[in-house]
C-alpha positions as CSV (number, residue, x, y, z in Angstrom):
1,M,8.4,-43.0,-20.3
2,S,12.1,-42.8,-21.1
3,S,14.5,-40.2,-19.7
4,D,14.5,-38.7,-23.2
5,D,10.8,-37.7,-22.7
6,I,11.5,-35.6,-19.5
7,T,12.4,-31.9,-19.7
8,L,13.6,-30.5,-16.3
9,E,13.3,-26.9,-15.6
10,P,16.2,-25.4,-13.5
11,R,15.3,-25.3,-9.9
12,E,14.8,-21.8,-8.4
13,D,17.7,-22.4,-5.9
14,A,20.1,-23.2,-8.7
15,F,20.3,-19.5,-9.5
16,T,22.9,-17.4,-7.7
17,V,22.1,-13.8,-6.8
18,L,25.1,-11.4,-7.2
19,R,25.5,-7.9,-5.9
20,E,27.0,-4.9,-7.6
21,K,27.4,-1.6,-5.6
22,T,28.1,1.9,-6.8
23,P,28.5,5.1,-4.8
24,A,24.9,6.0,-5.7
25,G,23.3,2.5,-5.2
26,G,23.6,-0.8,-6.9
27,R,21.8,-3.8,-8.1
28,Y,21.1,-7.4,-7.3
29,Y,21.3,-9.6,-10.4
30,I,21.1,-13.2,-11.6
31,P,23.2,-14.1,-14.7
32,L,21.2,-16.4,-16.9
33,D,23.3,-19.3,-18.2
34,G,23.9,-19.5,-21.9
35,T,22.8,-15.9,-22.5
36,R,24.1,-12.4,-21.9
37,E,20.8,-11.6,-20.1
38,T,20.3,-11.0,-16.4
39,A,17.4,-10.7,-14.1
40,E,18.0,-7.6,-11.9
41,L,16.7,-5.4,-9.2
42,T,18.2,-1.9,-9.0
43,W,18.2,0.4,-6.0
44,H,19.7,3.8,-4.9
45,H,20.7,5.5,-1.7
46,N,18.5,8.3,-0.3
47,P,19.8,11.3,1.7
48,D,18.0,10.1,4.9
49,G,19.9,6.7,4.8
50,S,17.0,4.7,3.4
51,I,17.3,3.0,0.0
52,T,14.8,2.9,-2.8
53,A,14.2,-0.3,-4.8
54,D,13.3,1.3,-8.1
55,H,13.3,-1.4,-10.8
56,T,13.0,-5.2,-11.2
57,F,13.3,-6.9,-14.5
58,V,13.3,-10.6,-15.6
59,P,13.6,-11.5,-19.3
60,P,10.3,-12.8,-20.6
61,S,11.7,-16.3,-21.3
62,Q,12.7,-16.6,-17.6
63,R,9.5,-15.3,-16.0
64,G,7.5,-17.5,-13.7
65,K,10.6,-19.2,-12.2
66,G,10.7,-17.1,-9.0
67,L,13.8,-15.1,-10.0
68,A,12.3,-11.7,-9.1
69,N,11.2,-13.0,-5.8
70,R,14.8,-14.3,-5.2
71,L,16.1,-10.8,-5.9
72,V,13.7,-9.1,-3.5
73,A,14.4,-11.7,-0.8
74,E,18.2,-11.0,-1.1
75,L,17.5,-7.2,-0.9
76,M,15.4,-7.7,2.2
77,S,18.0,-10.0,3.8
78,D,20.6,-7.3,3.3
79,A,18.2,-4.7,4.6
80,R,17.8,-6.7,7.8
81,V,21.6,-7.1,8.3
82,N,22.4,-3.5,7.4
83,N,19.5,-1.9,9.2
84,W,18.2,-0.4,5.9
85,Q,14.7,0.9,5.4
86,V,13.6,0.0,1.9
87,I,11.2,2.3,-0.1
88,P,9.5,0.0,-2.6
89,A,9.1,2.3,-5.6
90,C,9.0,-0.7,-7.9
91,S,5.5,-2.1,-8.1
92,Y,6.8,-5.7,-7.9
93,V,8.9,-5.0,-4.8
94,L,5.8,-3.3,-3.2
95,A,3.6,-6.3,-4.0
96,E,6.2,-8.7,-2.5
97,T,6.5,-6.7,0.7
98,R,2.8,-6.9,1.1
99,N,2.8,-10.6,0.5
100,H,5.6,-11.2,3.1
101,P,4.6,-9.7,6.5
102,E,8.1,-10.3,7.8
103,W,9.4,-7.7,5.4
104,M,7.0,-4.9,6.4
105,A,9.2,-3.7,9.3
106,L,12.0,-3.2,6.7
107,T,10.0,-0.9,4.5
108,A,9.3,2.8,4.5
109,T,7.2,5.2,2.5
110,R,8.6,7.9,0.2
111,D,7.5,10.4,2.9
112,G,9.5,8.7,5.6
């Protein structure tokens, strides 16, 4: 097999998660090289000081590469550092918190 026969997929750790904050909340996003598309997780502040993770999106062509998990992991890392409680309103974030017991202490319900 020659090197011309091998197609390498980008490694998950080759993607950089960036943060964007607004007064109301923000987003974690991964710019996708060669396109104008991004993978993103959006969140907003709540009056009680918690944050709600409300949406995660990865373009169909980029799914299955671990990008959404990287976004949630970055959110949870920041939650730990900033003492945030995360309300996982997004079904993907909720599923990932259930799959990572170490994140359960960082989550809250909508009812507090």
